[in-house]
C-alpha positions, 0 to 999 in steps of 0.5 A: 500500499500507498503511505496515503493508504497506511495513514488512512488505515490508521486514521479509521481505527475507533478504538485507538489508543487516545494519545496515539490518536491526538499525536496521529491528528497533530500531523494530520496537515504535515505531509513530510510527517504523515510520509515519513511515519507510513511510507515503510515499516520500521526495519527490523534487525538482529539488533531489533528495532529503534527509530523516533516515537510517534503514530505510524507504522514508521515509528516506535509505538505501541503498536509497533511495539505489539507487532515486534513482540508477536514476532518473538513470540511466534518465534518461541511458539516454533520451540518446544513447550519447556523453552517456551516457557521458560520465557521473557525477561523485560527491562526498561530505560527512562525514556518516554513510553519505555514502561508502557512498551515493556509492559505491553510486550508482557501482555502480547507475551501473556496472549500466547501464554508466554510468561514474562519478568518485568522489572519493577523499574528501569534498569540497565541493559547488561542487566537484563542480560544477566537477567536472562542467564540469572532466571534462564529465561528463553529469551529478554527484551530490552525497551532503549534506545541507548545513546539516541536523543530524547525522541527515540526509543527501541526495542532489543532482543536477547537470546537465552544466553543473554547475549543479543540474538544469533543471525538465525535466529533473529532472522526467523524473529523478522519474518515473524515481524513481517508476517504481523502486518495487522498491527490493531489485530494482536491480541493482548493479555489483561495485565491483572489476569497475567499477573493473577496467573503468575505470567507476569511477574514482577522482578527487581531485588531478586536480580539486583544483588547477585549481579551486584555480587557479580559486579564486585568480582571484576576487581582484581587487586582489592588491598589497592582499592582499600588503600588508594580506592576508598579515598581517590575521588571520583565523579559519575553521571549517569546522564538522567538514565538507568546507571542512577539505579545501580551504579553507585551501589556497584561502586560502593561494594567494590570498596569506592566510597569517595565519589559524587553522582552528578546531582542534576543528571541523577534525575530520571528524565526522558527529556534529558534537559542537562545535555543535547545528547546523552551519548557519553562519547561528546564531550557536551556530556561531560560538560556538569561532570567537569565542573563538579570535578573542579570543585571537588578536585576529582582524579576521574569522571565517568559518565554512562548512557541511558542504558548504561552499556557505555563509558565515556572517562575524562581524567584531570590534567595537571594544570586541573583541566580535563581531558576526554578520553576516546573509547579506544584510549579505554579498552586500551587503558583496561587491557593493559591493566587487566594483563599486569595485573592478572601477570603479577597475581598469576590469574593469566591463563595461557590459553587467554583471548582478548576479543574486538571488534575489527573497526576497533583500535590495533594498539590493543593488538599490540599490548595482548601480543607483548603478554603472549596473550592472543587478539580475536576480530570480530564484526561489529556488534557486541553479539559476536563477541558474546558468540565467541565467549560462549565458544570457549566456553563450550570447546575450553580451548580459550579463555576470555580475558576481555572484550571491547568495541571503539564505540565504548563498549566493554565487557570485563567478566562474562556474566553479562554477554553484551557491553557493559558500563557498570562493571567497567566504572568499577574496573577502570576506578580501579586502574585510576586508582593503580596510577594514582598511587605511582603519582599519575593519572589515566592520561599520563597512562595512555601517554606511557602505552603511546611511548611503549607501542608507538602512537595510535590515532583512531577517527568514526565520521559518518554520512547521514541519509535521512528519508525514505530514500536513505536506504537506497543512497546507502546502497549506491554508496557502497557500491561505489566503493566496492566496483570503483574504489580508488588505488590508494588514499592519501598517496598510500596504495590499498595493499588489501581489501576485505570484502566481509559481503563475499567473505574474500580478502583480495591482495594488490597482486589479485589474489585472494583468500577467505575472511573466516567471519559471517558475512557482512555489509562491510568493507576494510581496506589495509593501506601501504603504511599500515593504515586501515579504513573500514566502511560499514552501513549503521545498523540503528541509524540511516548512516553509512560510517567511516572508521580509520586507525593509523600510527607513527612515532610521535603523536603529532605525526599519527593526527597529521597522518589521520587528518590527512586519511580522513579528508581524501576519504571524504573527497571520494566520499563526495565524489560518489554520492 
């Protein structure tokens, strides 16, 4: 049907939820808004769905959440009854309608006689991942748009291991979601009846306590935390999100007592009134933490995004100003400490492995190699790190030591199977304490790593393709990179091309080999000077992302080299858009 037809179907609904009807009426004269809302259904992929809230088949609302959950329920209906009756754990963040969407999901599951376990209040994504494992549920649902602006919400699905759904199961769910074409015909059960039958159960403290107990185990050197950590000054901000529920308790439980939460940002507020974007990647997210840090003389500032799966940090400089660390820098310094501390404690298994995404820093590879530890590269998406953990636990060929993505996501202990900013906050505080007892800051620590392994510089940029034609434009750009790619960037020849869509690595002389990773719409170029460039469409936003990683003997040289490649890449993109 045309978008006009889809709009008419919605407008003619007599039993529509009143506030959604009001929102629909509000765009009655706005052709562009109607076109955006009704042209195509929301994309549902391996990570679920994410989009702007509002009426229509292409936006997040009660009806599209019901549709997504119906797909989950139909998938569970294909499994044996014992698995189905394990049910689904459900959590939600601080955004508008998140609690409502969580309970609507439970109502759809209940209509299929599938039990649900819904948190009593907002909880972080990593705790949802833990809950799936702790309660032995068949799946998990997290209502969140992560670090997106306030107008967004999302629906993330998790498998029985607590990781995001693997591709095969996810594809089945996607097909089931698409088969539920009439969003107004999806059956929902009554909340009170579900509660009375214990088909819907409320969870909270019974999951919080074991999760926090596991977080305590992340600490490697308890004596260090006791002697230095308990007096080291920290500032923590949850950026109006779920971190406020559990972050403070995690720090205190690990032994860090001298910390302050940014008061204004410790309020769970879906408006995110103090930040333009609730994203610890952005400098503005730290404005209030920096002001408070200067007032209290804090050594370390930590920010987590609204669902507390991503962590950003800033450290005090000698002049009293604060320096933000990149995701790659945080990961590198966490890894260096884990390896050093575990080796010192005799806790570094010979078969240890670190896992990172293909777009994350090669500095970590060098650090791991210095300790005789193997680095495993996987596709972008933490589910691929979770898959490696599952494989290691099954085969016992390797021991998982640390996993990370450059986009501020880290996992230290695998009692969670997604990135976990709560356990990462605890360990980063311990790392800061380690440097403090040496008379250094985390920034000094990064400089020490660079002096040892070389100066690494990385940059992520993107081109945005909004609107109904965005997907076609993104496909065109990827096609140009595949079919008409330049022979060099910034005077450095391309030595190797890795096309993950065909699992093929092609050398400059034309020889090919197979890439042992799942197929994905990703390209990676390795240049003659060791620089790498990667291009991939975002799985959650209408963007094509570009990643550049390089290194040199000095920071200035590395940054100059990086800027040259960024400019060359931009020129090529502009020429083929």
